N, C-alpha and C positions, 0 to 999 in steps of 0.2 A: 504493499499500500504506500510506503514511503515515497517511492519513485513518482507516484501519481501526484503527490502534493508537495513538490519541492520548490525551491527558489522564491518566486514572487507570490506564493500562495497568500500570505497575510495582506498584500496589496490588492490582489484580485478580489478577495473576500470583502475587504473593507470598502472597496470602490462599489461593488454590487449592492452592498447593504446601504450605504449612504445614498446611492442613486435611487434605490427603491424607497427609502425614507423620504427623500426630497420630492418624490413624485406624489406623495400624499398631501391632502389639504392641510392648511395651517392649524385647524382646530385641534387643541390639545397639545400643541408644540410649545416650547419655551418662548416667552415673550421678553423683549428688552434684554436685561442682564441675566435672566434666568438660564439655568443649565439643567440638564437631565442626563440619564444614562440610556444608551441605545443598545439593544441586543436583538439578535435574529438567528433563525435557523435557515440553513441553505441545504439544497439537495444537488448532488452530482450523480449522474447516471450514464451508463454506456450509450444510451440512445440520444443523449443531449450533448451537444458540443460544449456548452457552458454551464457552470454552476448557476443555480437559480435560487433566489430568495423565496421561501414558502411561508414564513411566519416572522412577524416583527413585534417587539414590545419595548416600550420606554417606561421610565419611572424610577422613583427613589423612595416612595412612601409605603407605610403599612398602617393597618387599623390597630389602634391600641387596645390593650387587653379588655378594658371596660366596655368597648363598643363591639366586641365580637357578637356574632349572631348564632343562635342554636338552630336556625332555619336553613342554613346553607345558602342564604340569599345575597351574601356580599363576598367580595374578593378580599381575603385577609391580607395578602401580600401583593403589593403592586410594584415590586422591584422589577426592573426591565427583564432580567433573565427569567423570572417566574411567569411574567405576563407573556413573554415570547413562547415559553414552553406550553402554557395553557392555550394559546392561539394555535400552537402546533397540534395539540390534542384535538382541538375542534376540527382542524384540518384532516387528521386521521379519521375521525368520525365521518366526515363528508366523503372521504375516499372509500371507506368501507361501504357506506350507503350506496355510493355510485357503483361499486363493484357488485353489491348484492343485487341491485336492480338489473345489472347486465347478465346475471347468471340465471335468468328465467328460462332460457332454453339452451339445449345442447350446442346449437350453432353459435349462439352468443357467447357461451363459455369458451368455445374455441377461438372466437374472435378476440375475446378479452386477453388471451395470452399474447396476442400481437399488438396490443394497445400500448403505444409508446408513451402516452401521457400518464399512465398509472405508475404510482410509486410502490404499491404493494402487490404481492402475489399470494395466492392461496396455497398453503402447503397441505399435502395429503394427510388426512387424520391418522394419528397413530392409535393403536388399540386403546379403547377406554377414554379417548380424548377426542372432542369434536375438532373439525378442521379449523386451523387458525391461519391468519394472515401473517406475513413477514415482510420486511423490506425487500424489494425486488433485488435479485441476485446482481451484484456488481454496483448497486447504488450505495451512496454514502451520505450520512447526515453531518452537517458541520455547524458549530456554534460560534457566533461572533458576539464579543462584548466590548464596548468602547473604552472600558477601563477595567482595572483589577476588580473581580467580584468582592463584595463586602465579606467581612469575616476574616478567617485565617489568612487567606491570600493577600488581603490588604494589611491587616494588622502586623503581619510578620515581614512586610516589605519595608525597605529603607525609606520609601516614599512616605510611609505612615509617620515616621519620626520627624519629618519636615514640619508637621502640623504643630510640633512642640517648640519650633524655633520661630521667633517673630519674623515676619516677611522682610523687614528691613535688614535682618542679619543673614539672610540666605546667601552664601557665597559658594564658590567651587569647593573651597575647603570643607565648609559645613556639609555639603553634599557627600563628600567622601568619608566624613566622620561618622555618618549615620548608618553605615553598613550593618553594624552589629546591634543596633538599638532594638530592631524589630524582633525581639525574642518572645513574641506573644505565645500564649498557650495554644496548643493545637487541638484542644478540646472543642466541642460545639459552642458557638457563640450565638447570642440572640441579637436581632435587629433592634436598634434603638427606636423608641417611639417619640411622640410629640410631648415631651415632658412626662410621659407615662410609659411604662415598659410594654413590650409586645410579647406575644407567644410565638413569633415567627423566628425560625432559625436562619442563620446567614446564608447567602447565596453560595459561598464556598462549600458549606456543609451540604447544601441541597445538590450542587453539581457532583460532589463526591458520591452522594447517594445514587444519583443517576448513573454513575459509572459502575455501580454494582447491580442495582435493581432495574436499570433501563429507564427511558423517559416516559413510558406509556402509563404508568400508574396501575393501581389495583383493578379498577373497573375495566379498562381497556385490555388489561392482561387476559381477560376472558375471551378476547377475539384475536389478540396480537401476541406474537412472540416478543420477548424483551427486544427493545430497539435502543441501540447504543450510538453515541457520538463518535465519529471518526477523527475529527479535528476540532481544536478549540483555539480560536484566534482572539487576541486581546490587543486593544489599541495602546500605543506607547504613550507615556506621560511626557510633558514638556520638561519636567524636572528630574527625569530619570538619570541617576548617576552613570557615568561612562562604564564603570566596571560592574553594572547590575545586569544579570542575564534574566530577562523577563521570562523566556521559555523554560529555563531550568527552574525558576521559582514557581511557575505554574505547575510544572511536573511534580515538584515537592508538595505543593498545596493540594492539588486535585487528584493526583494518582498515588503518590507514595504513602499518603495517609490511609488509603484503602487496602494496602498490601496485607495487613494482619488478617484480612478476611479470606485470603487465598485458600486456606485450608478448610473453610467452613461453608463453601458454596453448595447450593442445591443445583440439581441437573440443569435447569433452564438458564442459570445465571452465570456471570463471569466477572472477574475483575477486569474491567475495560481500560485498555491503555491508549487513550487518544494521542494524536501527534499535536504538539503545541507550537503555535506560530505567533509572531509579533506583527501587528499592523501599524501603519503610520499614525502619528498623532491625529485624533479625530477632529472634525470641524469644531469651531469655538463653542457651539451650544452644547457640546459634550465634554468640554474641558473643565474639570473641576480643579480649581487651584488649590494644591497642597499647602500653599503658603498664605492663602487668604484666611483671615480670622473667621469669617462667616461667608459661606457660599449661598447664594440665592437659588434654590432649587424649585423647579416647576412642580406644582402640586398634582398635575394630571399624568395619567398613564394612557398611552395610545396602544391599541392592540389591533393587529391586522393579520390576515392570512390570505393565501392564494385562492381559497374557495369562497371568498366574498365577505368575510368578517372585517368590519372596520368600525371601531368603537372607541370612545374616550371615557375613562373612569377617573373619578376623584379618589386619589390614593388613600386619603385619610378616612373616607367613609366606605370605600369599596363599592360604591354604586355609580351608575352612569352620570356623566357630566350633566348638570342642570337639574339634578334631583333636589326638590325643595324639602325642608324638614317635614312639612305636613304630608307630602306624598311619598315619604321614604318607604312605606311598606307596600306600595303598589308593585305588582310583578313587572310593570313596565320600566321600573327603575333598576331592575336586576341586570347585571352584566351578563353577556352571553358566555362568559368564561367562569361564572360562579359554580359552586358545587350543585346547586339546585338545577341549573340548566344542563350540567353534565349527567346528572342522574336521569333527567328527561330524555336525553340522547341515548343513554345506555339502554333504558327500558324500551325505547322505540326500536333500537337495533336488536336487542336480545329477544324481546317478546313480540315484536311486530306491532302493527297498528291495531290488530284485532283483539288484543288482550283486554279482558274485562278490566276491573279496577286494578290499575298498576300499584295501588297501595297495598294490595294483598301480596305483592312480590317481596316486600320487606323494606326496611329502612336503608338509607345510604350506607351506613356502617355494616349492616348485615349483608348487603350485596357486595361490598368490598371484601368482606371475609370469605366470600365464596371462591375468591382467588386464593385457595389454600396455600399453594406453594409460594406465591408472592408474599402473602401475610406472614408466613414462617421466616422467609428470607429477610423481611423487613424487621422482624423481631430479633433475628440473629445480628443483623447489621447494628441496630440500636443497642444491643447488649454488649457490643465489642468496643474496646478502647480504640480510637479516641472519641467514639460517638455515643458512649454509654450515658452521657448527660443530655441526651436529645430531649428537647422540650416537648411535652405532650399537652394538647388541649383537653379540656374536660370531655370525658367519653360521651356525654349526652349531647355534645355539640355535633355529633354525626348521626344522631338518632332520627333525624327528620325524614319525612315521607315526601313524595312529590306533591306540589301544591295542586 
């Protein structure tokens, strides 16, 4: 795989993502001096000459602990990487739906095998297991982030130490002095809230988890084999010291931390080793100044995918942009990437349109638990150092039924 993604890969990926982002309307983007984080998933396949952006997310906000909802109707974590992944999951649901509708006759099933636009393929069922989809042979998923993901990858980097040096005193010497300051704990870190704590774990921890359990999550695991990231590309910082290797640092933060799980893997899972690349410094609206005392961050998160999703969420409430306090409980304020909507898509896909009351199928938590191998692997992951202090939300927060 390494040969396929060498040389200018970081530049190619970054150019594609920024271009796709620029083609979207201004709504939800940073205004004036505001900045945000940009993340995206891209797909490369043998049938396509160029890598293609299939999901985008922006944002830096989370819902604080006291505002969490037991109804699954808000997006708890609106950091760019998380929003991009949830946009990607919606894209997978759309793809599965598209393929299911094409499998209505034998001829169409044959034709489907030659459909170059599809990113998934059906794998013949193994005994005792229904047929599942997998990423098409030869295809690869790629992750782009405009800066180091929050959590361990950031707090253990020399750039983090710059925040402790007044901006007027940042010199070439002070940049080289901070190499060893970033000796942060490699245990799970939580995302900061707006004056109040959150129950969301950092993006570094979430990406590390995707490198063991896959991107698809528990619900989709019932249709899809685990899907892993082939490459991770991160934008360079303006203040990066000359002797700091960003790619090596990413490898330590997002891959080497999961190595202790190598001996405890269940059949369907692996310790995924992506290739790491560095992208050029991103455009100014994604440049967070390590030396500024306070950065003005955009409160909105933009989510987009290739199958038609385009939405703006207010990160601190987890609801669609424009939601009033009075109308906050209306279904129309729910984002397409909240758990309630994912449950809806899952039931539609799994039980079809004709199912009587979908409420009889079980709660969100019960349906997730049906992915037994995934649930067990997740427990093993969260029981292993350095992930054994993983934050868990109250169990009743996933007991909701479909509205």
